[in-house]
MMTF fields as JSON, N, C-alpha, C and O atoms, coordinates in Angstrom:
{
  "mmtfVersion": "1.0.0",
  "mmtfProducer": "UNKNOWN",
  "numBonds": 519,
  "numAtoms": 520,
  "numGroups": 130,
  "numChains": 1,
  "numModels": 1,
  "chainsPerModel": [1],
  "groupsPerChain": [130],
  "chainIdList": ["A"],
  "bondAtomList": [4, 2, 8, 6, 12, 10, 16, 14, 20, 18, 24, 22, 28, 26, 32, 30, 36, 34, 40, 38, 44, 42, 48, 46, 52, 50, 56, 54, 60, 58, 64, 62, 68, 66, 72, 70, 76, 74, 80, 78, 84, 82, 88, 86, 92, 90, 96, 94, 100, 98, 104, 102, 108, 106, 112, 110, 116, 114, 120, 118, 124, 122, 128, 126, 132, 130, 136, 134, 140, 138, 144, 142, 148, 146, 152, 150, 156, 154, 160, 158, 164, 162, 168, 166, 172, 170, 176, 174, 180, 178, 184, 182, 188, 186, 192, 190, 196, 194, 200, 198, 204, 202, 208, 206, 212, 210, 216, 214, 220, 218, 224, 222, 228, 226, 232, 230, 236, 234, 240, 238, 244, 242, 248, 246, 252, 250, 256, 254, 260, 258, 264, 262, 268, 266, 272, 270, 276, 274, 280, 278, 284, 282, 288, 286, 292, 290, 296, 294, 300, 298, 304, 302, 308, 306, 312, 310, 316, 314, 320, 318, 324, 322, 328, 326, 332, 330, 336, 334, 340, 338, 344, 342, 348, 346, 352, 350, 356, 354, 360, 358, 364, 362, 368, 366, 372, 370, 376, 374, 380, 378, 384, 382, 388, 386, 392, 390, 396, 394, 400, 398, 404, 402, 408, 406, 412, 410, 416, 414, 420, 418, 424, 422, 428, 426, 432, 430, 436, 434, 440, 438, 444, 442, 448, 446, 452, 450, 456, 454, 460, 458, 464, 462, 468, 466, 472, 470, 476, 474, 480, 478, 484, 482, 488, 486, 492, 490, 496, 494, 500, 498, 504, 502, 508, 506, 512, 510, 516, 514],
  "bondOrderList": [1, 1, 1, 1, 1, 1, 1, 1, 1, 1, 1, 1, 1, 1, 1, 1, 1, 1, 1, 1, 1, 1, 1, 1, 1, 1, 1, 1, 1, 1, 1, 1, 1, 1, 1, 1, 1, 1, 1, 1, 1, 1, 1, 1, 1, 1, 1, 1, 1, 1, 1, 1, 1, 1, 1, 1, 1, 1, 1, 1, 1, 1, 1, 1, 1, 1, 1, 1, 1, 1, 1, 1, 1, 1, 1, 1, 1, 1, 1, 1, 1, 1, 1, 1, 1, 1, 1, 1, 1, 1, 1, 1, 1, 1, 1, 1, 1, 1, 1, 1, 1, 1, 1, 1, 1, 1, 1, 1, 1, 1, 1, 1, 1, 1, 1, 1, 1, 1, 1, 1, 1, 1, 1, 1, 1, 1, 1, 1, 1],
  "groupList": [{"groupName": "UNK", "atomNameList": ["N", "CA", "C", "O"], "elementList": ["N", "C", "C", "O"], "formalChargeList": [0, 0, 0, 0], "bondAtomList": [1, 0, 2, 1, 3, 2], "bondOrderList": [1, 1, 2], "singleLetterCode": "X", "chemCompType": "L-PEPTIDE LINKING"}],
  "groupTypeList": [0, 0, 0, 0, 0, 0, 0, 0, 0, 0, 0, 0, 0, 0, 0, 0, 0, 0, 0, 0, 0, 0, 0, 0, 0, 0, 0, 0, 0, 0, 0, 0, 0, 0, 0, 0, 0, 0, 0, 0, 0, 0, 0, 0, 0, 0, 0, 0, 0, 0, 0, 0, 0, 0, 0, 0, 0, 0, 0, 0, 0, 0, 0, 0, 0, 0, 0, 0, 0, 0, 0, 0, 0, 0, 0, 0, 0, 0, 0, 0, 0, 0, 0, 0, 0, 0, 0, 0, 0, 0, 0, 0, 0, 0, 0, 0, 0, 0, 0, 0, 0, 0, 0, 0, 0, 0, 0, 0, 0, 0, 0, 0, 0, 0, 0, 0, 0, 0, 0, 0, 0, 0, 0, 0, 0, 0, 0, 0, 0, 0],
  "groupIdList": [1, 2, 3, 4, 5, 6, 7, 8, 9, 10, 11, 12, 13, 14, 15, 16, 17, 18, 19, 20, 21, 22, 23, 24, 25, 26, 27, 28, 29, 30, 31, 32, 33, 34, 35, 36, 37, 38, 39, 40, 41, 42, 43, 44, 45, 46, 47, 48, 49, 50, 51, 52, 53, 54, 55, 56, 57, 58, 59, 60, 61, 62, 63, 64, 65, 66, 67, 68, 69, 70, 71, 72, 73, 74, 75, 76, 77, 78, 79, 80, 81, 82, 83, 84, 85, 86, 87, 88, 89, 90, 91, 92, 93, 94, 95, 96, 97, 98, 99, 100, 101, 102, 103, 104, 105, 106, 107, 108, 109, 110, 111, 112, 113, 114, 115, 116, 117, 118, 119, 120, 121, 122, 123, 124, 125, 126, 127, 128, 129, 130],
  "secStructList": [7, 7, 2, 2, 2, 2, 2, 2, 2, 2, 2, 2, 2, 2, 2, 2, 2, 2, 2, 2, 2, 2, 2, 2, 1, 7, 7, 7, 7, 7, 2, 2, 2, 2, 2, 2, 2, 2, 2, 2, 2, 2, 2, 2, 2, 2, 2, 2, 2, 2, 2, 2, 2, 2, 2, 7, 6, 6, 2, 2, 2, 2, 2, 2, 6, 1, 1, 2, 2, 2, 2, 2, 2, 2, 2, 2, 2, 2, 2, 2, 2, 2, 2, 2, 2, 2, 2, 2, 2, 2, 2, 2, 2, 2, 6, 6, 7, 7, 2, 2, 2, 2, 2, 2, 2, 2, 2, 2, 2, 6, 2, 2, 2, 2, 2, 2, 2, 2, 2, 2, 2, 2, 2, 2, 2, 2, 2, 2, 2, 7],
  "xCoordList": [-0.145, 0.912, 2.086, 2.583, 2.518, 3.621, 4.974, 5.046, 6.02, 7.371, 7.773, 8.446, 7.363, 7.744, 7.048, 7.482, 5.985, 5.337, 5.943, 5.904, 6.497, 7.081, 8.49, 8.848, 9.284, 10.68, 10.824, 11.672, 10.033, 10.196, 9.915, 10.603, 8.918, 8.615, 9.713, 10.077, 10.239, 11.341, 12.577, 13.266, 12.853, 13.983, 13.818, 14.773, 12.61, 12.339, 12.526, 13.119, 12.025, 12.168, 13.647, 14.081, 14.412, 15.846, 16.552, 17.398, 16.207, 16.788, 16.556, 17.488, 15.321, 14.993, 15.754, 16.282, 15.81, 16.514, 18.001, 18.576, 18.618, 20.061, 20.42, 21.364, 19.676, 19.996, 19.823, 20.702, 18.704, 18.494, 19.399, 19.789, 19.739, 20.714, 22.072, 22.781, 22.43, 23.706, 23.695, 24.656, 22.619, 22.524, 22.491, 23.053, 21.839, 21.724, 22.924, 23.085, 23.772, 24.957, 26.066, 25.929, 27.169, 28.284, 29.229, 30.112, 29.059, 29.868, 31.223, 31.961, 31.566, 32.865, 32.854, 31.848, 33.971, 34.029, 33.908, 34.594, 33.04, 32.883, 32.916, 32.9, 32.964, 32.932, 31.664, 31.706, 30.538, 29.281, 29.273, 28.512, 30.103, 30.104, 30.652, 30.422, 31.371, 31.79, 31.126, 30.944, 30.761, 30.124, 28.738, 28.385, 27.957, 26.598, 26.59, 25.853, 27.377, 27.369, 27.877, 27.423, 28.816, 29.337, 28.278, 28.168, 27.502, 26.396, 25.332, 24.831, 24.992, 24.021, 24.555, 23.805, 25.851, 26.482, 26.303, 25.93, 26.565, 26.446, 25.003, 24.758, 24.059, 22.648, 22.171, 21.518, 22.496, 22.037, 22.693, 22.059, 23.954, 24.629, 23.969, 23.739, 23.664, 22.974, 21.617, 21.266, 20.856, 19.555, 19.715, 18.936, 20.719, 20.943, 21.315, 20.864, 22.131, 22.498, 21.251, 21.087, 20.382, 19.128, 18.301, 17.778, 18.185, 17.409, 18.035, 17.32, 19.362, 20.039, 19.875, 19.651, 19.981, 19.797, 18.364, 18.14, 17.412, 15.994, 15.597, 14.909, 16.027, 15.53, 16.571, 16.239, 17.811, 18.86, 19.588, 19.056, 20.811, 21.636, 21.119, 21.492, 20.283, 19.76, 18.259, 17.595, 17.735, 16.309, 15.853, 14.694, 16.757, 16.415, 16.079, 15.271, 16.704, 16.565, 15.117, 14.63, 14.441, 13.041, 12.18, 11.279, 12.458, 11.692, 11.911, 11.002, 13.109, 13.446, 13.005, 13.034, 12.6, 12.175, 10.679, 10.205, 9.936, 8.497, 7.681, 6.601, 8.168, 7.405, 8.196, 9.358, 7.548, 8.231, 8.658, 9.716, 7.846, 8.262, 9.539, 10.442, 9.619, 10.835, 12.029, 13.129, 11.808, 12.872, 13.314, 14.51, 12.352, 12.661, 13.469, 14.432, 13.089, 13.807, 15.244, 16.18, 15.423, 16.761, 17.633, 18.766, 17.094, 17.86, 18.157, 19.248, 17.201, 17.395, 18.532, 19.367, 18.561, 19.641, 20.996, 21.976, 21.054, 22.317, 22.794, 23.977, 21.874, 22.233, 22.725, 23.759, 21.992, 22.363, 23.713, 24.554, 23.921, 25.199, 26.342, 27.429, 26.105, 27.138, 27.529, 28.715, 26.535, 26.833, 27.579, 28.505, 27.181, 27.854, 29.328, 30.196, 29.605, 31.0, 31.791, 32.924, 31.209, 31.898, 32.195, 33.277, 31.246, 31.438, 32.408, 33.14, 32.422, 33.289, 34.708, 35.631, 34.9, 36.22, 37.342, 38.387, 37.184, 38.285, 38.613, 39.783, 37.591, 37.835, 38.543, 39.446, 38.138, 38.763, 40.24, 41.095, 40.533, 41.936, 42.747, 43.914, 42.138, 42.836, 43.285, 44.236, 42.611, 43.01, 43.707, 43.87, 44.119, 44.913, 44.137, 44.719, 42.847, 42.044, 42.142, 42.551, 41.763, 41.695, 40.222, 39.65, 39.61, 38.172, 37.77, 36.616, 38.701, 38.34, 37.918, 37.039, 38.535, 38.148, 36.717, 35.959, 36.351, 34.995, 34.0, 32.839, 34.443, 33.575, 33.257, 32.118, 34.258, 34.025, 33.091, 32.187, 33.311, 32.429, 31.002, 30.05, 30.847, 29.522, 28.858, 27.657, 29.622, 29.057, 28.538, 27.581, 29.16, 28.752, 27.687, 26.899, 27.65, 26.776, 25.858, 25.044, 25.967, 25.126, 25.543, 26.724, 24.59, 24.827, 25.801, 26.392, 25.975, 26.953, 28.341, 29.093, 28.674, 29.965, 30.105, 31.148, 29.054, 29.157, 29.128, 29.766, 28.404, 28.427, 29.814, 30.294, 30.453, 31.816, 32.773, 33.596, 32.662, 33.492, 33.246, 34.191, 31.992, 31.654, 32.079, 32.632, 31.826, 32.225, 33.729, 34.201, 34.484, 35.953, 36.465, 37.362, 35.9, 36.29, 36.059, 36.944, 34.882, 34.574, 35.475, 35.858, 35.815, 36.734, 38.102, 38.672, 38.628, 39.942, 39.916, 40.883, 38.829, 38.706, 38.64, 39.229, 37.921, 37.819, 39.195, 39.583, 39.929, 41.259, 42.226, 43.016, 42.174, 43.106, 42.736, 43.596, 41.47, 41.042, 41.359, 41.494, 41.477, 41.649, 43.041, 43.34],
  "yCoordList": [66.795, 67.575, 66.638, 65.944, 66.628, 65.742, 66.424, 67.612, 65.651, 66.124, 67.344, 68.241, 67.382, 68.521, 69.811, 70.898, 69.707, 70.905, 71.285, 72.452, 70.316, 70.566, 71.157, 72.053, 70.661, 71.089, 72.604, 73.178, 73.29, 74.751, 75.478, 76.445, 75.028, 75.672, 75.409, 76.302, 74.189, 73.869, 74.695, 75.202, 74.826, 75.643, 77.103, 77.746, 77.629, 79.02, 79.233, 80.228, 78.308, 78.431, 78.426, 79.258, 77.496, 77.429, 78.701, 79.24, 79.175, 80.404, 81.576, 82.314, 81.75, 82.884, 82.82, 83.831, 81.643, 81.49, 81.788, 82.552, 81.194, 81.353, 82.786, 83.352, 83.371, 84.73, 85.731, 86.563, 85.665, 86.657, 86.428, 87.388, 85.181, 84.927, 85.508, 86.053, 85.393, 85.944, 87.46, 88.098, 88.039, 89.5, 90.154, 91.232, 89.51, 90.072, 89.744, 90.34, 88.801, 88.437, 89.461, 90.447, 89.211, 90.168, 89.965, 90.793, 88.879, 88.658, 88.029, 87.764, 87.785, 87.181, 85.706, 85.021, 85.212, 83.804, 82.875, 83.048, 81.909, 80.865, 79.522, 79.464, 78.448, 77.12, 76.947, 76.366, 77.446, 77.304, 78.107, 77.793, 79.134, 79.962, 79.208, 79.619, 78.117, 77.289, 75.923, 75.321, 75.421, 74.101, 74.134, 73.222, 75.161, 75.237, 75.291, 74.519, 76.169, 76.139, 74.818, 74.38, 74.187, 72.907, 71.817, 70.957, 71.847, 70.904, 71.127, 70.171, 72.389, 72.707, 72.239, 71.702, 72.446, 71.987, 70.481, 70.02, 69.716, 68.259, 67.84, 67.013, 68.404, 68.047, 68.44, 67.648, 69.663, 70.137, 69.362, 69.123, 68.97, 68.183, 66.82, 66.357, 66.176, 64.88, 65.033, 64.237, 66.053, 66.317, 66.546, 66.019, 67.329, 67.634, 66.388, 66.218, 65.52, 64.276, 63.43, 62.861, 63.345, 62.59, 63.171, 62.431, 64.502, 65.166, 64.908, 64.608, 65.021, 64.804, 63.359, 63.112, 62.406, 60.998, 60.766, 60.037, 61.373, 61.179, 61.902, 61.327, 63.159, 63.987, 64.346, 64.985, 63.954, 64.262, 65.552, 66.401, 65.705, 66.859, 68.194, 69.244, 68.181, 69.435, 69.592, 70.394, 68.833, 68.911, 70.286, 70.654, 71.045, 72.39, 73.334, 74.249, 73.111, 74.074, 74.179, 75.274, 73.05, 73.056, 73.939, 74.627, 73.916, 74.742, 76.228, 77.033, 76.594, 78.013, 78.604, 79.823, 77.773, 78.292, 78.104, 78.355, 77.667, 77.437, 78.721, 78.744, 79.776, 81.022, 82.104, 81.916, 83.238, 84.379, 84.112, 84.577, 83.368, 83.055, 82.217, 82.463, 81.253, 80.448, 81.291, 81.121, 82.218, 83.147, 84.003, 84.19, 84.523, 85.403, 84.655, 85.196, 83.429, 82.629, 82.372, 82.467, 82.051, 81.818, 83.062, 82.987, 84.207, 85.454, 85.821, 86.302, 85.598, 85.869, 85.015, 85.508, 83.745, 82.862, 83.337, 83.35, 83.726, 84.209, 85.47, 85.601, 86.392, 87.632, 87.331, 87.851, 86.496, 86.178, 85.468, 85.805, 84.492, 83.776, 84.69, 84.628, 85.534, 86.479, 87.44, 87.668, 88.008, 88.934, 88.225, 88.787, 86.995, 86.241, 86.047, 86.274, 85.633, 85.426, 86.727, 86.753, 87.797, 89.089, 89.586, 90.113, 89.42, 89.896, 89.024, 89.533, 87.719, 86.824, 86.727, 86.375, 87.029, 86.862, 87.604, 86.999, 88.885, 89.562, 88.914, 88.793, 88.503, 87.835, 86.508, 86.148, 85.781, 84.491, 84.676, 83.935, 85.653, 85.928, 86.306, 85.931, 87.041, 87.507, 86.356, 86.507, 85.206, 84.049, 82.978, 81.842, 83.348, 82.446, 81.509, 80.587, 81.721, 80.864, 81.35, 82.481, 80.485, 80.826, 80.874, 79.843, 82.038, 82.118, 81.7, 81.336, 81.744, 81.36, 79.89, 79.532, 79.048, 77.634, 77.478, 76.66, 78.256, 78.207, 78.841, 78.434, 79.837, 80.433, 79.395, 79.302, 78.618, 77.552, 76.489, 76.016, 76.117, 75.149, 75.68, 74.929, 76.968, 77.581, 77.561, 77.311, 77.821, 77.78, 76.383, 76.247, 75.354, 73.973, 73.455, 72.584, 73.974, 73.381, 74.368, 73.957, 75.639, 76.641, 76.84, 77.026, 76.802, 77.097, 76.141, 76.481, 74.969, 74.038, 74.689, 74.576, 75.357, 76.04, 77.176, 77.326, 77.987, 79.115, 78.637, 79.246, 77.565, 77.01, 76.469, 76.639, 75.819, 75.317, 76.477, 76.415, 77.525, 78.718, 79.326, 79.622, 79.511, 80.163, 79.322, 79.856, 78.017, 77.145, 77.138, 77.246, 77.012, 77.019, 78.376, 78.441, 79.451, 80.801, 81.006, 81.491, 80.642, 80.831, 79.957, 80.365, 78.755, 77.896, 78.565, 78.612, 79.079, 79.733, 81.002, 81.293, 81.757, 82.945, 82.557, 83.225, 81.476, 80.984, 80.543, 80.872, 79.8, 79.323, 80.485, 80.459, 81.494, 82.619, 83.526, 84.223, 83.523, 84.345, 83.663, 84.323, 82.328, 81.563, 81.522, 80.911],
  "zCoordList": [-101.766, -102.391, -102.694, -101.807, -103.953, -104.316, -104.085, -103.769, -104.248, -103.934, -104.76, -104.253, -106.033, -106.871, -106.449, -106.831, -105.674, -105.127, -103.775, -103.385, -103.067, -101.742, -101.853, -101.089, -102.798, -102.926, -103.061, -102.378, -103.913, -104.004, -102.69, -102.361, -101.941, -100.659, -99.633, -98.867, -99.618, -98.705, -99.062, -98.177, -100.351, -100.792, -100.414, -99.98, -100.576, -100.209, -98.711, -98.294, -97.905, -96.45, -96.054, -95.257, -96.606, -96.302, -96.765, -96.051, -97.948, -98.488, -97.55, -97.231, -97.107, -96.237, -94.918, -94.453, -94.317, -93.043, -93.215, -92.44, -94.217, -94.417, -94.786, -94.235, -95.713, -96.159, -95.029, -94.804, -94.314, -93.267, -92.062, -91.397, -91.768, -90.704, -91.09, -90.244, -92.361, -92.83, -92.855, -92.427, -93.353, -93.461, -92.086, -91.893, -91.14, -89.799, -88.916, -87.851, -89.345, -88.568, -88.718, -89.442, -88.02, -88.041, -89.229, -89.457, -89.986, -91.183, -90.935, -91.884, -89.679, -89.371, -89.771, -89.586, -90.319, -90.716, -89.506, -88.498, -89.628, -88.616, -89.333, -90.563, -88.562, -89.178, -90.004, -91.088, -89.499, -90.235, -91.527, -92.443, -91.615, -92.823, -94.033, -95.17, -93.804, -94.937, -94.921, -95.98, -93.759, -93.686, -94.326, -95.074, -94.046, -94.584, -96.115, -96.73, -96.764, -98.23, -98.802, -99.859, -98.106, -98.572, -98.449, -99.323, -97.376, -97.207, -98.281, -98.873, -98.529, -99.581, -100.934, -101.749, -101.172, -102.413, -102.585, -103.664, -101.535, -101.616, -101.903, -102.781, -101.169, -101.353, -102.751, -103.432, -103.177, -104.48, -105.623, -106.651, -105.453, -106.484, -106.63, -107.747, -105.513, -105.562, -106.245, -107.115, -105.852, -106.463, -107.966, -108.76, -108.359, -109.774, -110.57, -111.703, -109.988, -110.667, -110.909, -111.988, -109.922, -110.076, -111.22, -112.054, -111.256, -112.312, -113.681, -114.637, -113.789, -115.073, -115.532, -116.717, -114.614, -114.974, -115.452, -116.419, -114.787, -115.121, -116.41, -117.253, -116.569, -117.677, -118.727, -119.726, -118.524, -119.494, -119.16, -118.445, -119.677, -119.316, -119.852, -119.328, -120.868, -121.418, -121.168, -121.826, -120.227, -119.916, -119.466, -119.659, -118.869, -118.394, -119.544, -119.384, -120.711, -121.804, -122.285, -122.566, -122.378, -122.822, -121.924, -122.403, -120.632, -119.692, -119.941, -119.742, -120.374, -120.538, -121.873, -122.042, -122.814, -124.12, -124.372, -125.48, -123.361, -123.525, -123.56, -124.151, -122.946, -122.904, -122.202, -121.841, -122.017, -121.409, -119.969, -119.546, -119.206, -117.836, -117.838, -117.038, -118.71, -118.823, -119.231, -118.704, -120.189, -120.598, -119.422, -119.199, -118.673, -117.542, -116.487, -115.944, -116.198, -115.197, -115.667, -114.872, -116.943, -117.496, -117.355, -116.88, -117.773, -117.684, -116.234, -115.927, -115.346, -113.925, -113.364, -112.607, -113.733, -113.285, -113.799, -113.054, -115.068, -115.631, -114.918, -114.605, -114.662, -113.967, -112.555, -112.134, -111.821, -110.438, -110.374, -109.541, -111.246, -111.242, -111.66, -111.085, -112.652, -113.082, -111.978, -111.739, -111.301, -110.198, -109.078, -108.492, -108.78, -107.727, -108.065, -107.223, -109.281, -109.684, -109.655, -109.175, -110.162, -110.195, -108.781, -108.524, -107.869, -106.494, -105.699, -104.849, -105.964, -105.196, -105.756, -105.021, -107.03, -107.661, -106.934, -106.696, -106.565, -105.86, -104.512, -104.149, -103.781, -102.494, -102.718, -101.962, -103.753, -104.046, -104.397, -103.911, -105.232, -105.58, -104.344, -104.228, -103.43, -102.223, -101.329, -100.563, -101.416, -100.601, -101.441, -100.995, -102.669, -103.494, -104.401, -104.97, -104.549, -105.422, -106.869, -107.131, -107.792, -109.215, -109.622, -109.976, -109.577, -109.847, -111.258, -111.483, -112.214, -113.581, -113.647, -114.431, -112.836, -112.805, -112.303, -112.825, -111.3, -110.763, -111.728, -111.776, -112.497, -113.519, -114.597, -115.054, -115.001, -115.979, -115.411, -116.1, -114.155, -113.502, -113.439, -113.654, -113.147, -113.089, -114.463, -114.565, -115.512, -116.866, -117.209, -117.972, -116.653, -116.933, -115.977, -116.348, -114.757, -113.737, -113.029, -112.203, -113.328, -112.662, -111.216, -110.922, -110.332, -108.916, -108.249, -107.224, -108.802, -108.231, -108.25, -107.282, -109.333, -109.43, -108.446, -107.811, -108.313, -107.379, -105.933, -105.073, -105.648, -104.29, -103.952, -102.832, -104.919, -104.698, -104.435, -103.522, -105.232, -105.038, -103.665, -102.933, -103.32, -102.059, -100.857, -99.895, -100.902, -99.798, -99.585, -98.453, -100.675, -100.575, -100.094, -99.254, -100.622, -100.214, -98.724, -98.019, -98.243, -96.819, -95.946, -94.849, -96.426, -95.681, -95.557, -94.467, -96.659, -96.629, -95.785, -95.079, -95.847, -95.003, -93.524, -92.675, -93.223, -91.847, -91.343, -90.223, -92.171, -91.778, -91.562, -90.618, -92.413, -92.269, -91.098, -90.56, -90.7, -89.558, -88.232, -87.202, -88.264, -87.036, -86.586, -85.56]
}
């Protein structure tokens, strides 16, 4: 099994652990509530830079226009990122952030923008709770 077959399974495993740990937790801000998204942001940004250097900044587009599955994945990403921004924007404003800057970053970088928003938001919530 090559690396491109392993990465999706590793991502799925991490996703399941993080999401269910968060959903089953009490929701109170902790140090890990901002450190983990920030760590994921760093790792995913490095991975994305490698991909962009290797395949070019618009390499993703070809994958999304090859067929209906590619179209579905593109639309799914847009819906998920849009919902994330809409749901986090009021919380971000409540702690003094400017969500429009993160929305622009998300439009340019996808999940990197929402991870940056979420990590910073959780950090500010953690600091204000402490």
